[in-house]
C-alpha positions in Angstrom: 26.6 -70.3 88.1 27.8 -69.2 84.9 30.1 -66.3 85.0 30.5 -63.4 82.6 33.8 -63.3 81.0 36.3 -60.4 82.2 36.8 -57.9 79.1 40.1 -59.2 78.3 38.4 -62.7 78.0 36.1 -61.0 76.1 38.4 -59.1 73.6 40.4 -62.3 72.9 37.6 -64.0 72.1 36.2 -61.2 69.7 39.6 -61.1 67.9 39.5 -64.6 67.4 35.9 -65.0 66.3 36.2 -62.0 63.8 39.4 -63.2 62.3 37.5 -66.3 61.9 35.1 -64.7 59.8 37.2 -63.4 57.6 36.7 -59.9 59.4 39.4 -56.7 60.4 40.6 -57.5 64.2 39.8 -55.1 67.0 41.4 -51.7 66.7 43.9 -50.4 69.2 40.6 -48.1 70.7 38.4 -50.6 70.2 40.3 -53.1 72.7 40.8 -50.6 75.2 39.5 -51.5 78.4 36.7 -49.7 80.1 37.6 -47.2 82.6 35.3 -48.9 85.2 33.8 -52.4 85.5 31.3 -51.5 87.8 28.2 -49.1 86.4 25.1 -48.6 88.0 22.2 -48.8 85.3 20.6 -45.9 85.7 18.2 -46.2 82.8 14.9 -48.9 82.2 12.9 -49.7 79.2 10.3 -47.6 81.0 12.2 -44.5 80.7 12.4 -44.2 76.8 10.4 -41.3 75.0 8.2 -41.5 74.2 6.4 -43.8 76.2 6.1 -47.3 74.9 3.0 -49.2 75.3 4.4 -51.9 76.9 7.1 -52.2 78.9 8.8 -54.4 81.6 12.4 -53.9 83.0 14.4 -56.6 83.9 17.4 -56.0 85.8 19.0 -59.1 85.4 19.0 -59.2 81.7 21.6 -56.5 81.5 23.3 -57.4 77.8 27.1 -56.0 77.5 27.7 -54.4 74.0 31.2 -55.6 74.0 34.0 -55.9 70.9 32.6 -59.1 70.4 29.1 -58.3 69.7 27.7 -58.0 65.8 24.6 -57.4 64.1 22.3 -60.0 63.0 20.5 -58.8 59.8 17.7 -60.5 58.3 17.2 -60.4 54.8 15.9 -56.4 54.1 16.9 -55.0 57.1 20.7 -53.9 55.6 19.8 -50.5 55.6 18.4 -50.1 59.1 21.5 -52.3 60.3 23.8 -49.9 58.5 22.3 -47.3 60.7 22.4 -49.1 64.2 25.7 -49.4 63.2 26.8 -46.1 62.8 25.1 -44.9 65.6 27.2 -47.4 68.0 30.5 -47.6 66.4 31.8 -43.8 67.2 31.2 -43.8 70.9 32.1 -47.5 71.3 35.0 -48.1 68.8 33.7 -51.5 68.4 34.0 -53.4 64.9 30.2 -54.4 65.2 30.1 -56.1 61.5 26.6 -56.8 60.0 26.3 -60.4 59.4 23.7 -62.4 57.6 23.7 -64.6 61.2 25.5 -64.3 65.0 27.8 -67.4 64.0 27.2 -67.6 67.7 28.8 -64.3 68.8 26.9 -62.0 71.3 24.5 -60.1 68.7 21.7 -57.3 68.2 19.4 -59.4 66.0 17.3 -57.5 63.7 14.3 -59.8 62.6 11.8 -58.5 60.0 8.4 -60.2 60.2 6.7 -62.9 62.7 5.8 -59.8 65.0 2.9 -59.6 67.4 0.0 -58.4 64.6 -0.8 -55.2 67.1 3.0 -53.9 66.2 1.4 -53.1 62.7 3.3 -51.1 60.3 5.5 -48.7 62.4 5.6 -51.0 65.8 7.9 -53.5 67.1 9.0 -55.9 69.7 12.5 -55.4 71.5 13.6 -57.7 74.0 17.2 -57.5 75.7 18.3 -60.6 77.5 22.0 -61.5 78.8 22.6 -63.4 75.9 21.8 -60.9 73.4 19.4 -58.0 72.0 16.7 -58.9 69.9 14.6 -56.7 67.7 11.5 -57.1 65.7 8.9 -55.9 63.2 6.6 -56.3 60.6 8.7 -53.5 58.3 11.8 -51.9 58.2 9.9 -48.9 59.0 8.9 -50.9 62.5 12.8 -51.5 63.2 14.1 -48.4 62.4 11.8 -46.9 65.7 12.6 -49.7 67.6 16.1 -48.9 67.2 15.2 -45.2 68.7 14.2 -47.2 71.8 17.7 -49.3 71.8 19.9 -46.5 71.7 18.0 -45.2 74.8 19.0 -48.4 76.7 22.2 -47.5 76.6 24.7 -45.0 78.3 24.0 -41.6 77.0 27.7 -41.2 76.1 26.7 -43.6 73.3 25.9 -40.6 71.5 29.2 -38.8 71.7 31.2 -38.5 68.7 34.5 -40.3 69.4 35.5 -43.2 71.5 34.4 -43.2 75.2 36.1 -45.8 77.0 33.2 -47.6 79.5 31.1 -50.3 80.2 28.4 -50.3 77.4 25.5 -51.8 79.2 22.2 -52.2 77.7 19.0 -52.2 80.3 17.5 -55.5 80.2 13.6 -56.2 79.8 11.2 -56.1 76.7 9.2 -53.5 75.0 5.8 -54.1 72.6 5.2 -50.8 71.2 3.0 -48.9 68.5 2.0 -45.5 67.6 -1.1 -43.7 68.7 -1.1 -41.6 65.0 0.3 -42.4 61.7 1.2 -39.0 61.0 3.5 -37.8 63.3 5.3 -34.6 61.8 7.9 -31.7 62.3 8.1 -28.0 60.5 10.9 -26.4 59.3 10.5 -22.7 57.7 13.3 -22.0 55.8 11.3 -19.4 54.0 11.6 -16.5 56.5 15.2 -17.3 57.4 17.0 -20.1 55.3 18.5 -23.1 56.0 21.1 -24.9 54.0 20.9 -28.7 52.9 23.1 -29.8 55.6 21.3 -28.1 58.5 17.7 -29.8 57.0 19.7 -33.3 57.4 21.0 -32.6 61.2 17.5 -31.7 61.8 15.9 -34.6 60.8 18.4 -37.2 62.4 17.7 -35.0 65.7 13.6 -35.3 65.3 14.1 -39.0 64.0 15.2 -40.1 67.4 11.7 -39.3 68.7 9.7 -41.3 66.3 8.8 -38.3 64.1 7.8 -39.7 60.7 7.1 -36.6 58.8 9.1 -33.1 58.3 7.0 -30.3 56.6 9.2 -27.8 54.9 7.4 -24.5 54.5 9.6 -23.7 51.1 7.9 -20.4 50.0 6.6 -17.2 51.9 6.8 -13.2 51.3 10.0 -13.0 52.1 11.7 -15.3 49.6 11.0 -18.5 47.9 13.2 -21.8 48.5 12.5 -24.2 45.7 13.7 -24.5 42.0 11.0 -24.6 39.5 11.9 -24.8 36.0 9.3 -23.2 34.3 9.5 -20.0 36.2 13.3 -19.8 37.0 13.1 -16.4 38.8 11.2 -17.6 41.5 14.4 -19.3 43.4 16.8 -17.2 41.2 15.8 -14.4 42.3 12.7 -14.5 44.8 15.0 -16.8 46.7 17.6 -13.7 47.6 15.7 -12.3 50.8 15.4 -13.0 54.5 13.7 -11.4 57.0 15.8 -8.3 58.2 17.5 -8.2 54.7 19.6 -11.2 56.0 21.2 -13.7 53.3 18.6 -15.8 51.5 18.9 -19.0 49.5 17.2 -21.9 47.5 17.4 -25.5 46.8 18.0 -26.8 43.6 15.8 -29.6 42.6 18.7 -32.1 42.9 19.0 -30.7 46.2 15.6 -31.0 47.0 15.4 -34.2 46.0 18.9 -35.4 48.0 17.1 -34.1 51.1 14.1 -36.1 50.2 16.1 -39.2 50.0 18.2 -38.6 53.0 15.0 -38.3 54.9 13.2 -41.5 53.5 16.9 -43.3 55.0 15.5 -42.1 58.4 12.0 -43.2 57.6 10.8 -39.7 57.2 8.3 -38.0 54.5 9.0 -34.6 52.9 5.9 -32.7 53.0 6.9 -29.2 50.7 4.5 -26.6 51.0 4.1 -23.7 49.0 1.5 -21.0 50.4 -1.3 -19.7 48.7 -3.0 -17.5 47.7 -1.3 -15.2 50.2 2.1 -15.5 51.4 3.0 -15.1 48.0 5.0 -11.4 47.9 8.0 -13.3 46.8 7.2 -14.5 44.0 4.6 -11.7 43.1 8.0 -9.4 43.3 9.8 -11.2 40.4 6.9 -12.2 38.4 4.3 -8.7 38.0 1.9 -11.2 36.0 1.5 -12.7 39.0 -0.2 -9.2 40.2 -3.7 -7.9 38.9 -2.7 -4.4 38.0 0.6 -6.4 36.1 3.2 -4.4 38.3 5.6 -6.5 40.5 5.5 -5.7 44.4 8.6 -4.6 46.1 11.0 -7.1 47.8 9.5 -7.4 51.3 11.9 -8.6 54.5 9.6 -7.6 57.4 7.3 -10.0 59.5 4.1 -8.6 58.6 1.3 -11.0 57.4 -1.8 -11.2 55.7 -0.8 -8.3 52.6 -0.3 -10.6 50.0 -2.6 -12.6 47.7 -2.3 -13.9 43.8 -4.5 -12.4 41.3 -7.4 -14.8 41.6 -9.2 -13.5 38.2 -6.4 -13.9 36.0 -5.5 -17.2 33.9 -2.2 -17.1 34.6 -2.4 -17.4 37.9 -3.4 -21.2 37.6 -1.3 -21.7 34.9 1.5 -20.7 37.6 0.0 -22.8 40.2 -0.3 -26.1 37.9 3.7 -25.9 36.8 4.8 -25.5 40.4 2.5 -28.3 41.8 3.6 -29.8 38.5 7.3 -30.0 39.5 7.3 -30.4 42.9 5.0 -33.4 42.7 7.7 -34.8 40.2 10.3 -34.8 42.9 8.2 -35.8 45.9 7.7 -39.4 46.0 5.4 -38.7 49.7 1.8 -38.7 49.1 1.3 -35.2 50.2 1.8 -31.6 49.0 1.0 -28.6 51.2 -0.9 -25.8 49.3 -0.9 -23.3 52.5 -4.3 -21.8 52.6 -3.6 -19.4 56.0 -3.9 -15.8 56.6 -4.7 -14.6 53.4 -6.3 -11.8 54.8 -6.5 -9.7 51.1 -7.8 -12.6 49.1 -11.8 -11.9 49.7 -14.0 -14.6 51.1 -15.5 -15.6 47.8 -11.9 -15.2 45.9 -10.5 -17.7 48.3 -13.3 -20.5 47.4 -13.1 -19.7 43.9 -9.4 -20.0 43.9 -9.3 -23.7 45.9 -12.1 -24.6 43.8 -9.3 -24.8 40.7 -6.6 -25.2 42.6 -7.4 -28.5 44.7 -8.0 -30.8 41.8 -4.8 -29.9 40.6 -3.1 -31.7 43.1 -4.8 -35.0 42.2 -3.9 -34.3 38.8 -0.5 -35.0 39.3 -1.4 -38.3 41.8 -0.7 -36.1 45.3 -3.1 -35.6 48.5 -3.8 -32.1 49.9 -2.8 -31.0 53.2 -2.8 -27.1 54.2 -3.9 -24.6 56.5 -7.1 -25.4 58.4 -8.6 -22.7 56.7 -8.7 -24.5 53.6 -11.4 -27.0 55.2 -14.5 -24.0 54.2 -13.8 -24.8 50.5 -15.0 -28.3 51.1 -11.6 -30.5 50.0 -11.8 -33.3 48.9 -12.3 -36.3 52.0 -8.4 -37.2 51.4 -7.4 -33.8 52.4 -5.8 -33.1 56.1 -6.1 -29.6 57.6 -3.6 -28.9 60.0 -5.8 -27.0 62.9 -2.6 -24.0 64.0 -5.4 -22.0 66.0 -5.4 -21.5 69.5 -9.6 -21.7 70.5 -11.7 -25.0 71.3 -14.5 -24.2 68.4 -13.8 -23.7 64.7 -17.3 -25.0 63.2 -15.5 -25.5 59.4 -12.7 -27.9 60.6 -15.4 -29.8 62.4 -18.1 -30.2 59.8 -14.8 -31.1 57.4 -14.0 -33.8 60.3 -17.7 -35.0 59.9 -17.4 -35.0 55.9 -14.3 -37.3 56.9 -11.6 -35.6 56.7 -8.6 -36.4 59.0 -7.1 -33.3 61.2 -3.7 -32.7 61.5 -3.2 -30.7 65.1 -0.6 -28.1 65.8 -2.4 -25.4 68.2 0.1 -22.3 68.3 0.0 -22.0 72.0 0.6 -25.6 72.4 2.6 -27.0 69.7 4.7 -23.9 68.1 8.1 -24.4 68.6 8.9 -20.8 67.8 7.0 -19.8 71.0 9.2 -18.0 73.5 9.5 -20.2 76.7 9.3 -17.2 79.1 9.6 -13.1 78.8 13.4 -13.8 78.8 13.7 -16.2 75.4 16.5 -14.7 73.8 14.5 -15.8 70.7 10.9 -16.6 69.8 8.0 -15.0 69.2 4.8 -14.7 72.2 1.9 -14.2 69.4 0.1 -17.4 70.9 1.6 -16.7 74.6 4.6 -18.0 76.4 4.8 -21.9 76.1 6.8 -24.0 79.0 7.6 -27.5 78.6 4.7 -28.6 80.7 2.4 -26.3 78.3 3.5 -27.9 75.4 3.1 -31.4 76.7 -0.1 -30.7 78.5 -2.7 -31.3 76.7 -4.3 -33.9 74.2 -5.1 -33.6 70.5 -8.8 -35.8 71.0 -10.1 -33.2 73.4 -8.6 -29.9 72.4 -11.0 -28.8 69.6 -14.8 -29.6 69.8 -16.5 -31.9 67.1 -13.2 -33.7 66.7 -12.5 -36.6 68.2 -9.6 -39.5 68.6 -11.0 -41.7 65.8 -10.9 -38.2 63.1 -7.1 -37.5 64.0 -4.5 -37.6 61.3 -1.7 -37.1 64.4 0.3 -33.7 65.7 2.8 -31.7 63.9 5.4 -29.2 65.6 6.1 -26.5 63.4 9.1 -24.3 63.6 8.7 -20.7 62.4 11.8 -19.1 61.3 11.4 -15.2 61.8 14.1 -14.8 64.6 16.4 -18.0 63.5 19.6 -17.8 62.0 21.9 -21.1 62.9 21.1 -24.5 64.1 21.5 -24.0 67.8 18.6 -21.3 67.1 16.8 -24.3 66.0 18.0 -26.5 68.5 17.2 -24.0 71.6 13.6 -23.9 70.4 12.9 -27.1 69.3 14.7 -29.2 72.4 13.1 -30.5 74.7 9.4 -29.6 73.6 9.5 -31.6 70.1 9.9 -34.5 72.5 7.1 -33.8 74.3 4.7 -33.4 71.1 6.4 -36.4 69.7 5.1 -38.5 72.6 1.8 -37.1 72.2 1.6 -38.4 69.0 3.0 -42.0 69.6 2.4 -43.1 73.3 -1.2 -44.1 74.3 -3.8 -42.0 75.7 -3.9 -43.6 78.7 0.1 -43.2 79.4 0.3 -39.3 79.0 1.3 -38.3 82.7 3.3 -35.2 83.1 4.9 -36.3 86.2 6.1 -39.6 84.6 7.3 -37.7 81.7 9.0 -35.3 83.5 11.1 -37.4 85.0 11.9 -39.5 82.1 12.7 -36.1 79.8 14.9 -35.5 82.4 17.5 -38.5 81.8 17.3 -37.6 77.9 19.5 -34.2 79.1 22.7 -35.8 78.9 22.0 -37.5 75.7 21.2 -34.2 74.2 24.4 -32.6 75.5 26.4 -35.6 74.0 24.6 -35.0 70.6 25.8 -31.3 70.9 22.3 -30.1 71.1 21.9 -26.8 72.2 18.4 -27.3 74.5 16.5 -25.4 76.6 17.2 -26.6 80.6 13.9 -25.3 81.9 13.4 -25.1 85.2 10.4 -27.3 85.3 12.4 -30.5 84.8 15.4 -31.3 87.4 17.7 -32.2 84.5 20.3 -34.9 85.2 
């Protein structure tokens, strides 16, 4: 029977092997022996969130991550390999060099191509055996999503920012996995309250671990305009000064926005920018008088009322303004979609609303993009490439059902299920409750294919978890409302419908608690979950 080398022997082999390859020898932190050689593995491939399509545990196939471990990366997988190394090094202290082959060392191998055809473009296959870990996918996006599962097979302290002296066991077994829906999104409202680029990047890292692949940024509303538009400069420099309750505002330069987009892309997340219109436009109308029908600038607003503002539908300058904004935003947004709003336009008469979108919708296509927006725009008969986003709390909407019948895919984010800014209960210190109190079970226990009459599985683009910021001031506020509910919405978007089960999810979610703690995420410890 083959025996595992003791830790001291592994360290010696690692040091010799790494030096032989011309790589740095182990550091003092990396070569420190773990606190204990005994560790009960309480993790399994069947515990992953979101739940995989297929997972088979093998307790006899656990792999020990050691100072000798390398990351073997196929050509074209370097970015994912570097990302994985960045995740594992802080807590382990191990070198974990990225190599083109393992050279006989214990390895985590990233293989591009030759995966099971079922995994498609975002799926992956993961095998953990005693002699190594193999992660295989058809695309780097699939590898990236596989890494998110792999990190959950390690002890929760792998997410610590400093070296932890312990045994690093990867739970043995196999996973074959791919998403239910291709559009799995979170939304962050930076208009009601502004969040700096580094705060947005932190949120990107947090949502990526649950296989979210889209971040919708709500960039303009009545209280503030958050993106530089060079042809209308005062939108940001003046219109960006305010926020709810008179709190400090801010805006992104186009360079800062592009940097956020680039960072998101490194996490295989696409940014979808939103400029709400024809309502929710007070910030713009307060700095450019010509956008008002009477030519008089409206005063800035810092309250949270909705439905009172509207662009002037009959003025040609309105469409020059809208086209300039779409043109500049399209030029700095590599993703397919621009969100052109459409919700709560209570001050825009129905005929004017339709007129507005008959003129505006073609502008999105003119600049090479497709439309997404709130579900109200479905009544304007948008092109079938458009994705209406259903946010209401009722199970019937004739216009949305008709759009689905015409061929539009629907994005689901019902406010009483998916809105992360809803309070958990009456004692929640922040958040709103106009759509009801939404506990963790409420946010998980629904299905988009049965939520709205007339919209079935094959007519759904995916799901989104919006987070509106009327009551949010800090990243801790974001984390408290987003987590753990975002993980449940992500599972609805990724995992097979047949696997959807609250009792199973509740048990798996409990094991996410120590991981969120290790990451420093200030999550809500719901009494519905027996947190570990």
